C-alpha positions as CSV (number, residue, x, y, z in Angstrom):
1,X,0.0,0.0,0.0
2,X,1.3,3.4,-0.9
3,X,0.8,5.9,1.9
4,X,0.9,9.6,1.0
5,X,0.5,12.7,3.2
6,X,-1.6,15.6,1.9
7,X,-3.0,18.7,3.5
8,X,-6.3,20.5,2.8
9,X,-6.7,21.5,-0.8
10,X,-3.9,19.2,-2.0
11,X,-4.5,16.4,-4.5
12,X,-3.1,13.2,-5.7
13,X,-3.5,11.8,-9.3
14,X,-4.3,8.2,-10.2
15,X,-3.4,7.7,-13.8
16,X,-4.2,10.6,-16.0
17,X,-7.9,10.8,-15.3
18,X,-8.6,10.5,-11.6
19,X,-7.9,13.3,-9.1
20,X,-8.5,13.0,-5.4
21,X,-8.4,16.2,-3.4
22,X,-8.5,16.6,0.4
23,X,-11.5,18.9,0.9
24,X,-11.6,19.1,4.7
25,X,-10.0,17.6,7.8
26,X,-12.0,17.7,11.1
27,X,-10.6,15.6,14.0
28,X,-10.3,12.1,12.8
29,X,-12.5,12.6,9.6
30,X,-11.2,13.5,6.2
31,X,-13.5,14.7,3.4
32,X,-12.3,13.8,-0.1
33,X,-13.3,15.2,-3.5
34,X,-13.0,12.8,-6.4
35,X,-12.9,13.8,-10.1
36,X,-13.1,10.8,-12.4
37,X,-14.6,10.1,-15.8
38,X,-18.2,9.0,-15.6
39,X,-17.3,5.5,-16.8
40,X,-15.3,4.9,-13.6
41,X,-17.5,3.9,-10.7
42,X,-16.6,5.5,-7.4
43,X,-18.0,4.0,-4.2
44,X,-17.2,3.8,-0.5
45,X,-15.7,0.4,0.2
46,X,-18.7,-0.9,2.2
47,X,-21.0,0.1,-0.7
48,X,-18.7,-1.6,-3.2
49,X,-18.6,-4.8,-1.2
50,X,-22.4,-4.8,-0.9
51,X,-22.6,-4.5,-4.7
52,X,-20.2,-7.3,-5.2
53,X,-22.2,-9.6,-2.8
54,X,-25.4,-8.8,-4.7
55,X,-23.7,-9.6,-8.1
56,X,-22.3,-12.9,-6.7
57,X,-25.8,-13.9,-5.3
58,X,-27.4,-13.0,-8.6
59,X,-24.8,-15.1,-10.6
60,X,-25.3,-18.0,-8.2
61,X,-29.1,-17.8,-8.7
62,X,-28.7,-17.8,-12.5
63,X,-26.5,-20.9,-12.5
64,X,-28.7,-22.9,-10.2
């Protein structure tokens, strides 16, 4: 895992198309702004995992 330090209003780039900016830091919470092309899905990890579980259950039901 790459670990980077950024301050408010500083960004990192992922490839040429994804920019993540630190919008705000309050206590132990960090707000991030994400600019990415529409064809790239951006989700919080817990939402992504729920989507993956639903896909797996749907595929399992289709093969049964």
